[in-house]
N, C-alpha and C positions, 0 to 999 in steps of 0.2 A: 056880784059873784056869778047870779042866775045866767047873764048873759054868757062869762066863761064857759058855764057846764053844758050851756046848748051848744056852743060853739064846739066844744070839745066832742060831744055828742055827733053833731054835723061831719065831723072832720075823720071822727073814727066811720061812720055810715059810709062817706064819699071814698074812703079807702077801702073798706070791704067792697063796695060795689064796683069798684076798678077792678080790684082783683077776682071779683066773679065772672065779670065780662071776658078779661083774658084769660080765666080759666077754661070758658066753653071755647075759644079758638083750638084750631088744629095743633098739635103740637110745633109742626112747620113755620105757622104764622105768628107766633107768640115772640115776639121782639126782646123779650127776656128770659128764652127756653133756657139757653146756656148760661144765664147770668148767675153769679153767686158774690155776696159780700165777704169780704177778708178781715178781718179786724184782730189787731194784736197787741198787746201792752209791751212798749221797749223798757230798757232799762232804766231810763229817765222819767218812767211813769206818764208816758204820753200813750194817748189810745191813736191807733194808726187805721183807718178807715178805706180799704181799696176794694177794687170791683174786677170780677174776671169775667171773661166771657169769650164769645167767639171770635172777638178782635184782639184778644189776651187780657193782660193783667194792667191796671192802672191804678194809681192812689189818688184818693179822693179827698182825704185831710188827715190833718195831725190836730189831736185836741191835747192841750195842757190838763189833765185830770185835777192839776192843784187849784186852778183858777176856773174853772168850768162849773157852772152849777148845773144840778141832775137835770131840771126841766129842760135846759137848754140842749144838753147831750140826749135826751130822748127825742126833742123836735128835730134835731140835726139827724139821728140815725132813720126818724121814721121818713126824711125828705130823702134819703138817700135809698129807701127802699128794705128796710130792715124789715117791716110787716108784709112784704109779698115777695121777698127773695129770698132762698137758703141761706143760712148765716154759717162761716167757717171760722173757728178761732184758729190762728196761726201761732205758734210758739217759734220765738228767736232761739237763735243758735245757743245763748248762753242760759235758756229754759229746759231744753231738750236734748239728751244724748243720742246722736246716730252712729252706729257702728256698721261696719261689713264684716260680715259673717260666711264662713265657708262649711256646709254643713253635708249630711251624706242626702244622695239623690232621695233615699226613702224617706227622709222627714216630711218631703214638701206635701203628699199627700193629707199630714195631719200639722203644717206647720206650726199654726199658730198656737197650738197646745204643745209641741215641741221646745216650742222659745220659752213659753210660760214655766215649763219643767225647770229649765235650765236658765232662768231670767238672771238669778244671782251669779251665776258663774262669768256673765259676759258683762254685766252690769255692775253698780253698787247697789241695785234694789232689789228688793223681794217682789215677789208678783203679787201680793196683796196689796202693795202700798204704789204701785206704779201702773201707769198707762203707756200700754206699748202697741205698736203697727210694724208689721213685716212685709216685705213684696220680695219677689224673686227677681232680681237682677240678670242673671246668666244661668243656662245649664250645662254641664259637662257629662255628657252621657257616657262618654268613652271612660273618664276618671269617676263615674257615679257618684258626682257631687253638685253641688248648686250653689252659688252666692247670692245672698241675700241681705238687703238693708235693712236694720233694725234700727227704730226710732221709740225712744222711750224716756218717759216724764214722769216726775212723782204725781202721785193721784191728787195730792193735798193742792198744789200750785195748781194742776188744771181745773178741781173743783171750784177752788177759789177765785180764778179769772172767771169761771161759767156764773159765779155767783155774783160777781161786780157785774157781767153782763145783763144778767137775770133781773138786777136791781135798777136798770136802764130799760125793760122792757124787752131783753133780745134772748131770745134761746137760740143757741149755735146748735145746728144739726151735725155737726164734726169736728173733731180737733186735727190739727194736722201739724207736722213739722218740715222745716225744709232741711234737706242733706245737704253733703259739701257742693252738689253742683244747683244747688237752688230747687231741684225739684220737690214736689211735695209728698209727705209720706204720712198715709193715712193712720191715725194713732187711736180715735175714737170716734163712731158713729153712734147718734141718738135715733134709733128708727122710729122713736114714739114722738118727734115733734113733728107737726103735718106740714107738708110741703104745699105749694100752691097746684091745684088740678088734681091732686089724687084721686084716683078711682072715678074720674068723669070720663064720659064719652060724648062727645059733641057731633050731635045730628045737623044734616044740611040746612033744617029751618033754624035750628039754633044758630049754628054757624053764620048764616045771613042777620040774625037779629044782633049777634053779638057785633058782627061789622057796622050795623047801622049805630045801634046803641053807643058803640065805642067811640063814635065821632061826639061823644056828649063829655066824654072825660078828658078834650082838650080842656075844658074849663079849670077842671080840677086843680092844675096848680096855681091858677089864679084866685079861686076860691079858698085855697089851702093858707097861702100868703096872708090872707085878710085875716082870717082866723087865728093865724100863728100869733098875731098882735094880741089878739082876745086871750089866748091859752097861756101868755107870759103871765097874766095875772095868778097868782097863786098864792093858798095859803101861808102867810111868813112860818108859822110854827110847824107846819108840816114841812114845808123845804128844810128848815132847821134838823128837825128830826131826821130828813132822808138823808142830809149832808154829813150827820156826824156819824151814823148808819154805815154810809159810804167809806168815811175816813177810818172808822173802826175795822172795816173790812180791808180796807187796802194795807192798814198796819200789819194786821194778822197775817195776809197773803206777803208781804214783805220778809215778816220774819221766817215763815216756812220757804221762801224762795233762798232766803242766805242761808237755811239750814241745809235745803238741797244741793244749793251749789258748792258749799263746804264738803258735802258727802262726793260730789262730782269731781270738785278737784284732788281730794285726797286719793280718789280711786286714780285719775291717771296720773298722778305722781309717782305711781310705784308700777314697775314693768309687767308687762302681763305675765304669767306663770308661763305657756308656749315660748316667750321669747327668752326668759330664764334659763328654760330646759335646752334650748336651741344653742345660748351662748355657752353651758356649761359642758353641752357634747362637745363643741368647737374646741373648748381649751383645754380640757382635762387629756391627758397623755394617754397612750393605748394600753399602759401597764398599771392602770386605776382602774379599779372596779368601784362602784358607788351601790352602797348596800341600803342606805336609807337615804332620804331627801325630805329635809322639813323646813317650811319657811313659816317664820313666825314674827309679825309684824315686819320690819324691814329686813330683818336678819334670815339669810340662808345657812341652813346648816346642812354639812356634807358629810356624811359618814360610810367608811368604806376602806380598801385596802389599796396600796399603790406600792409599786417597786421603789420609788422615788418621792417620797412624800414631803421632804422639803420643800422641792421643787414645784408643787403646788400653790404655794402664796405667791411667787413671783408670776405666775401666770396666770392667775387668777385676776391680780392688778393690774394686768394690762388692759382688761376689758373695761369700757366706758359706763358698763352696767355695776359693776362691784368696786367697792373700796373697804381697806380697813381689814384686809382679811389676817385671821390669825386662828392657832390651834386651840381648842376649846379643853382637850384633855392630852396627856402625854402620848407620845407615839408607843405603839407597842409592836414588839419582834414576832413576826411569825416565824420560827425557826424549820417548820416543815415545808413551807411553799415560799420561803425565801422573800417576802413581802411584809410591808409595815400596815397595821390596822392604825388608822386616826378619825378623828373627831375635829374638822374644820369650819368654821364660822365666817361668813363673809357679808358685810353690809351692802345693801341696794342703794346706787347714787340714785339722787332724785331726780325725775324726769322733766322737762320742761314742756308744759301742757301746749295744746295746738288747739 
């Protein structure tokens, strides 16, 4: 046990020393200056590890969390650079909701606050229970509008994933989601997590010293390989406790994820308000006036006046959005204006999700 403890300390020292030497180099000379680890949990509970840099993004490993112990995962993440590189938590398409919105141009100045104020209008989430990010896609100065990409995920889901990574000794510096084009949209960034080389200034003397001493880091992978064999010895009780805690955390996260996915699926199954209004405007004849419109669950209530109220049933049922249209109260004739007062209810058809 003493040898294992010493080995862990030596490995940690060599990792720290290599990071300190790399931090002394000028930004342009750091081989990992633009690198970042990308980790994600897929729907089958595999941990996917990738890396992005100046040469693009590529996958490093896929690990089955159900059969891999915690210590082996920690060792794997250390070997892939989790202690020296910024780590990004990437959410899959089934874990985050991405939508394209058109907003007034004036909202760009306080875009994040504007989205937070009306988040529950565009998504099934309230702002206190969600993590979200937004970016401008294009601006229309003539039309005084902007098109933005909104990515939002349940806060409980994001915190659950971050906690699982924390149990593996990894602190993600940011959370992002992939939109429909595969681009990443920033959802949350943790500025409190220290990054490699923050606040350092390399003098010429230190730069030369770092280049000389950097030669010594060539042997670090060989030493780490030898120490990894010793580090595999761990206390059985501690491993079981960590494994049980990770399994419990995974079960809680899966339950929260199922609840969040149910809410998203339910939201997607109902057409958006603007779609309903546009369809009613197209279908209702010119001699019809709507005095009141109400959506109660999956039922649209339309109240108003029409010169031919009986024709409204057939008109609405021609739409792919509506079904089972019927009058909810008897028609009332207005002898002064020659129109009929009506209260009509129509069901919304379930929409297939994308």
